[in-house]
N, C-alpha and C positions, 0 to 999 in steps of 0.2 A: 744771446742769452734772454731765458724769458724770464720775463718778472710782470708787477703785478699791474704796470701802469700800461703796457701793452697787451696784456691779456683782457682789462677794462678795453682800452680803445678796440680790439676785437670783437668783443661781447657786445660790444654795443653796435654792431652793425648786425647783429646776430638773433640778442636777445633784447625785448624789453627792456630800455633803461639799462642794458646788462649784469642784470640781476635775474636771478628765479625766486624771488623772494622782495619787496620793496626796500625794506629797511637796511638791507644790506648794502645796497647802491652810497651809505655814509655822507649823503646829500645835508644833512640838518646838523653833522658837526663839519663841514667845510673840505672834506678829506673825501678821495678814492677808495675805492675798497680796497684790503688786501688779499690777493689768492693765497689761499692754503693747500701749502703742498702734502704737509702728514702731520701727524700728534699724537701722543703719547703721554698716559700722566699728567698732569696739568700743564702740560704746554702743548702749541703748535709752532709749526713751521713754516715761515713764507715761503713763497716760489723760491725767492732772492734769497734763502738760507738762513732767514732770521729765529732767532728762536726765542717765544713770546710768554710772558705768564699767561693763562687763559681763563679767562673769568666769564664769559659767553656761554664756557663748556655744551654748544649745540643747542642754545639758546632752553638749557637744563639739563637734559637726559644724562649726560654723563659725570651722574653721581661718583661712579667709583674712577672715573678718570677715565682718557683717553688710552685704547689698547687693554685692558684687563684680560693678563692672560687666559683666566677660565671663560670671558666673554668670547675674544680670540678664536680660541681654540673651541669654542661651539660652535660660530660660525665657520670656519673653517672643516670641523667636522660635518657639517652639514650641509656646506657646498658642494661636498664628494659627494654629497647623494641626491643634489637635484638643485635648481633653486626656487622652481615651482611646480606642483603639480596640480594646480586646480580643482584638489580632490583632500578630504581630510588628512590630518598624519599626527602622527602619537605627540609630539611636543604639544600642540595645540591644545590638547586635551592636559597634559601635564600645567601648560600654563593658564589654564582656564582653573585646575583646581590652585592652583599656588595665590592667584587675583582673591578667589572666593577664602579663603582661607587668611588673607592678610586682612582686607577690607571688611567692615563689619557690616555695613551698608548692602554687601552683594553676593545674593547667593546664588545666579546664575549671569553669565557672561558670554556677551556676543564681542568677537575681533574684528576689528576693520583696518582701515590702512593708514588712519591719520587723526588729529585729534577733531577735526572740524566736522570727518563724516562720523566722531563719537557721537558731539552736541548736535550733529542734525536731524540725525538718527533717536539719539534721547528723546528731541522735542518732537518728534513725527511721531512716533512711543507715546507719548504723554497725550497727546494731541486724540490718538486713536484709542486711547483706554477712556481719557474722560469723554470725549465726545463735543470737544469744546477746540477753539481756534486760538484764542489769544494766551500770547506769554509775557511774562512780565522779564525783564533782565535789568543788570542796571550800569548805569555811567560809567562807562570806561575800562568796564569787563569788555576783553576779547574773548568770544567763542566762535573762532575760525571765518572763515569769509562766505558763511553761505548768507545767504539774502539779507534773511529775517535777523541776522547777529548784527549788522553792520550798521545800525543806529547807536551814537555814543560810543563805537564801540575802544576807544583808546589807544592803546599800544601803534602800530604803524599807522592809522590812521592821524593820532594825535600830533605825531610825529612829522608827516607832510600835511597838516591843517586840512585833510578834506574832510568833509564834514558830512560823512557815509560814502556813498558811491555812484555816479548812472551807473545803469544796468539793473537797477533793483526796483523793480517796481514798486509804485508808491501802495499799491492797493496791497503787499505784502507786508511793506513797514508797519501798516496801520495796526498789522494785529501785533506789533512788540510795542509794549507798555514800558516806558521808561521810569527809574528812580534813580535818587543817590545812593551810590553807594553807603551802607553805615546807616540808612536812615530807614525805621520800624514803619513810620508814621506815615511816610509817603506809600510805604509798600498797602498799610493798609486800607488807604485813600483809593489806593487804585478797585483794591476786595470789594470795596464799598461802590465803587463805581460801574465797574464791572462784574456780570454774571457768569461770562464766559471764558474766563481763566484758565486752563489748561495746566498752568504749570509755573514756578518760577526758579528761572533756570541763576545760577550764582557761583562763583570764586567764592568758595570758602575763607580763603586768605588771597586776595586779589593779588596778579603779579603782573596786569596787563597795564596799569596807569603807573608805572614803579611799584614797589611790592607797601599794600595796604592792607594790615590784620584788622580784622574783625571786632567791632566794637562789642563792650560787653555786653550780652543778653542779645544780639543783633539775630547771629544763626538758630540759636533758641526758637526768638521771635517767628522768625518763617518757617521754623518746622510747625512750629501751632497756628500759625495764621492760613497756613495753605492744608492743613488738617481740618480746619474747621470750614473750609472752605471748600473741600473735595478737590481741592487743586494736587499737582505731585511737585514734589521738591525733587530738583536737580542739582547736583554736587558737579559745578566743569572742576576733577583732578586731573587735569591733561599736567599742570604746571607742580602742585601740591602733593600728588598721589605719588607712594613711597618717596615721594624727597621729604615733607615735612615730618615725616615717620614713616615706616613702613604699612603700617594701615592708614596712611592717610591723613589728613588734615582732621577730618572727621573723628579717626582715632584719638586725636590731640583735644580736641573740642565734646568730644561723647554725643554727636549729633548721628540721628540716623536718618540720611534722604532715602526717598524711594527711587532713586535711579544716581547713577554716580558716571563719570566721562574722565576717563584714562587716554594717557597716549606718553609719550617723551621716554619715560625710565623703562616702560613695561615692556618695550623694544631695544633696549641694550644701544640704542644709538643707532639701529635701523625703522625703517619707515611704520610706524603700527600708531593706532588707537585701539581702545575699548569703550562699550558700554556696559553695564551691569547694574543688576536692582534685584528687589524683593522679583520671587518666583511667580509669583503671580500675575506681576506686571510683562516680566519676561515673555513670558510661554503666552503672551498674544502677536508676539512676533512670527513669520512666516518661519519655517512649515508647520511650525505649532499651532499660529494665529494667520490674526487676516493683515497684520500691520507688516507691508513688507520692505524687505533692507535685504539689500546683497551685495557681494564683490568679489571680484575674480582671483583676487590676490589676498584676498582676508584670510588669515591665520597659513599664513607664507612661511615654508621651514625653516627660512635661515631667520627671518624675524621672530620667530616664538622659541627657535634654541638661542639667540642671543639674550631674547628674554628671560628666560625659564633661566638662565647661566647668571644672568644680574640679579634677577630676584632672590636664588637660592644665595648666593652672597649677601646682598643687603639683610638677610634675616637675622643676621649674626652681625650684624655694624652698630659701630657706635652711634647713631644719631644725636645723644646728648653731649657726647665728646664733642663731634663736630659743630654742632649750636654754639657749644659753649665759646669756642676755637673764634667761629664767624664771630659769634656779636663781642668778642674782644678786638680781634682787626678791624672791625665795623668801627668799633667806637672810636680806637684810636684815628683811623684813616679821615673820619670825621673831624677831631678834633684838632689833627693838622691839616684841615681846611680852613675852620673855624680861627685857626689861630694867624692864617695869613687874609682875614677879612672878609671871607664867603660868606655868605647866610647858607647853612649850610641844615637840616632836618634829614634824619637819621631813621628810618624806619627797617625793621627786621626782625624773620622768625626764621629761626632754624639755622638751615644753610643759604638762605636769600637776605637779602638786602638792597636797597635805596635810598642811595642820598640824595635827595631832592635840593634844588639851591635855592631854597626859599626858607622864610624863618619860621613856617609849620605853624599848628601840627599840619599833619596829609592825612584827613582821612576820610575823601572822596576825589571824586575826579577834576570836581571844582577847588578843590586845595592845591591835586598835582599840576595842574594847568598855571599854577602861578608860579612854579620855578622857571629858572630862570636860564632859557635856554642855551643862548648865548655863553653863559657862565659855565654851563657844561660842555660844549665846542669847546671853549679854551679848557678844559681840562680835560677833555679827550683828546683834543692833538696832544698835550705833552705828555700825558701818561703812555700816549701809542707810541711814541717818539722814544720813550724810555723803556721799552720791550711790555707793555700791558695792556692785553689784548679786551678791552669792553666793549657791552654792546653800544653802538653807533646809533642810542636815543636816549634821551633826558626821561621817559617813559618806561624804560625796562629794569630788569631783576638784576643786581651782581650776583654770581651763582659760584659757591664754593664747592669742592667734593673732597675726598676720601684720600684723593692722589694729591690735593695743597697741601705743601707743607709750612713750617715754621719760617725758615728760610721764601720761603713765595712771600710768602705774608708781609718779613721782614724788606724786601727786597720794592714792593707794590709802598711799603709805606715811603721809603726814601726815595721814592720815583715821586709820590706827593709832597714831599718835605723841598721837593726841587721845583714844584708846580710854580707858575707866576701870574698870578689873575692883571 
């Protein structure tokens, strides 16, 4: 019989660490990974045939749930016409139109293949437009694994306690300036000391140090300080785009960034990314302008069809209803764990939340790192044994979806009541 343990043993001989993305190895929670055979709705099924309630949701994109019939039908129809053309296809125009109509800060958009490609390309564009070299990012915000972003990048690096990574030239990282998330004065200080800042890139709702919402006035302050200093403001909405709201976090907070990076949901579960922004900036990209970026699989017909079907359904979705259900669920979950004597701080926004095993408040990466990872591992192991599939890291979000039912939430709460610390 094929099982997760034997598959992982074989994988470690063929794939570095046995996984194709580091956190999946589950080392920080003292487990081996589960291998997934299938998924539907709010559930995943392991290769052993065990059904589990899924709160990873492919790390966010499955907002409609797994195998939504409209998305699945669109993928099947597209596959019947060919998997890749290396040429334009009708659905990439349709998806671009949907994105432009939905996201306030986007007038033109370029499709790519991942969130990393989107953020990397947006920063290159910002440097090309401004003629400057330096970028400002925030400690704990993860913008993909491009060299310039791997300084204090939260999430996976924090999980493995890696302070950056070998292979990144010091000369590259010296152009990356760091500030604590939610610290507007630190950003102003960086601009005062550096005249060649091309852009500030930020998750408008941080999701890679755990869920950390922006402080009152923080995003507005970033918009003001970048405009005053001739730098661009880039919103990395790879997680929050079309999840916080149909128009992304920028529509919730009423902030108009110069560039926006998207991913996750706009591919309906298939590999995709995008970056977009003001027309006069986007027209600096080749072949219109001199800033080069390309990709053979960009605008892939399968991903475009899946994304178009996903956004078509989400356009009429009850985001407020899901946010309310998620908030009630998260608050009850936190209360159950607190009643067991565990220090738990809850941050929640829309259909995302994180339980930090510390007293809180958690407003930045330094606060998040106070979370007791050993306590989280104990919680994770027992919840997994009870059939609850969580992200195997204390520095990730819980993702709910429109497919999650009240029964799913009730079963999850019952599992939490049986946890022992």
